[in-house]
C-alpha positions in Angstrom: 95.7 94.4 94.9 93.4 96.5 92.8 94.3 99.6 90.8 92.0 102.4 89.8 93.1 104.9 87.2 92.3 108.6 86.6 90.0 109.4 89.6 89.5 112.1 92.2 90.5 111.9 95.8 88.4 113.9 98.3 89.1 114.5 102.0 86.5 113.4 104.5 85.2 116.9 105.0 85.4 117.6 101.2 87.8 120.4 101.9 90.5 119.0 99.6 90.1 117.4 96.2 92.9 116.1 93.9 93.0 114.2 90.7 95.1 111.1 90.6 96.5 108.9 87.9 96.7 105.7 89.9 95.1 104.5 93.1 96.3 101.2 94.6 94.3 99.3 97.2 96.7 96.9 98.8 96.0 93.9 101.0 99.4 92.4 101.7 102.9 93.6 102.7 104.3 92.2 99.4 101.8 94.3 97.4 102.8 97.3 99.5 106.5 96.7 98.8 105.9 96.3 95.1 103.9 99.5 94.7 106.4 101.5 96.7 109.4 100.1 94.9 108.0 100.8 91.4 106.8 104.3 92.0 109.0 107.5 92.3 106.4 109.6 94.2 103.5 108.1 96.1 101.4 109.0 99.0 99.2 106.9 101.1 96.0 107.6 103.0 93.5 105.8 105.2 90.1 107.3 106.3 91.0 110.7 104.9 90.7 112.4 108.3 93.7 114.7 107.6 92.9 117.9 105.7 96.6 118.6 105.2 98.2 118.5 101.7 100.5 115.8 102.9 97.6 113.3 102.6 97.2 113.8 98.8 98.1 115.8 95.8 100.4 113.3 94.1 99.5 111.4 90.9 99.8 108.0 92.6 98.1 107.0 95.9 97.9 104.0 98.1 94.6 103.3 100.0 95.9 101.6 103.1 92.4 100.7 104.6 92.1 97.2 103.0 95.4 96.4 104.8 93.9 95.8 108.2 94.5 92.4 109.7 95.9 91.2 113.0 99.4 89.8 112.3 100.1 88.2 115.7 98.9 88.3 119.3 101.0 87.2 122.3 98.9 86.6 125.4 101.9 86.2 127.6 103.5 89.5 126.6 100.2 91.2 126.1 101.3 92.4 122.7 99.5 92.7 119.4 100.9 93.3 115.9 98.5 94.7 113.3 98.7 95.9 109.8 98.8 99.7 109.6 95.5 100.1 107.8 93.5 98.8 110.8 91.1 101.3 112.2 92.0 102.4 115.7 88.5 101.7 117.0 88.7 98.1 115.7 92.0 97.6 117.5 90.7 99.0 120.7 87.7 96.7 120.6 90.0 93.7 120.0 92.3 94.5 122.9 89.4 95.4 125.2 87.8 92.0 124.6 91.0 90.5 126.0 90.8 92.7 129.1 93.8 94.8 127.8 94.2 98.5 127.1 96.5 101.0 125.5 96.7 103.8 128.2 96.2 106.4 125.5 92.6 106.8 124.3 92.3 109.3 121.4 89.1 111.1 120.9 89.0 110.1 117.3 89.0 106.4 116.8 87.9 106.3 113.1 91.5 106.7 111.8 94.0 104.1 110.7 96.7 102.9 113.1 99.4 104.1 110.6 97.7 107.5 110.2 97.3 107.9 113.9 100.9 107.2 114.6 102.4 109.2 111.7 100.5 112.3 112.6 100.9 112.3 116.3 97.4 111.5 117.5 97.2 112.0 121.2 94.8 110.8 123.8 93.0 111.9 126.9 96.0 110.9 129.0 98.2 113.7 127.6 100.4 111.1 125.8 100.8 110.3 122.1 99.5 107.0 120.8 103.0 106.4 119.3 104.5 106.3 122.8 102.9 102.8 123.2 104.3 101.4 119.9 107.0 98.9 120.8 108.1 98.0 117.2 107.1 98.4 113.6 108.1 97.4 110.1 108.7 100.2 107.6 108.6 99.8 103.8 111.5 101.9 102.5 111.5 103.7 99.1 113.2 100.8 97.4 110.5 98.4 98.7 112.8 96.7 101.2 111.6 96.2 104.8 113.2 97.8 107.9 112.2 96.5 111.4 112.4 99.1 114.1 112.3 98.1 117.8 111.7 100.4 120.8 115.4 100.0 121.8 116.6 101.3 118.4 117.7 104.9 118.2 115.6 105.3 115.0 112.3 104.6 117.0 112.1 108.2 118.2 112.4 109.5 114.7 109.8 107.0 113.3 107.2 108.2 115.8 105.3 111.1 114.2 107.4 110.8 111.0 104.6 111.6 108.6 105.8 108.7 106.4 109.1 110.4 105.4 111.2 107.6 106.8 109.1 104.9 105.2 105.6 103.7 105.0 104.5 101.9 108.2 103.5 98.3 107.3 103.0 96.6 110.7 102.9 98.0 114.2 103.2 96.3 117.6 101.7 97.6 120.8 102.4 96.2 124.2 99.1 96.5 126.2 
C-alpha cells in the first residue's frame, strides 16, 4: 500500500476538483480492511468516470485501481471472482478468451467493476451489470468482511448501493 498526502483529486473530465489529506493506493484485501477500519470518513474511486460529489470531497480517499487481480476462476461453474478495482474491459477480455460472456455489455468499459456495480451501470441488453453478480465480499466500516450471496436478502440492497453498505472488495460473476 502506498499513501500520498496533501494532494488534489480531479475527475476524468476535470469537472470536479478536491483537495485531500490522504490518498491510499491499496493492493490487497487486508490493506483495504486496515484503511477502512482506521478512518472515520473515507471515499473510494477508480477511473474517476463519475462526476458526482459522491466520488470525492472527503479528506481521505482510496484509489481502488491497483486492486485488480483475478481471485478465482471455476471452469465447471463458469464463474470468475475478481477484485473490485479491475477494469470492466479487462474482465470482458478475460472471459471472452474463455468463450464466456456476461449478457450485459455496458457502453463504457473503462470503469472499475466496483464502480460499475455501485452506480448501476447498465448495458445494451436493458439490464444492469449488477444483475449478473452472484456473490461479493464487502468491507464494513469496522474493517470486517461480509460475504453476500445471491440467495441472501441483502444482495438486492448491495446492488447499486453506492458503497453505503460497505466497500466492495471482491465480486463473483457467473458467465
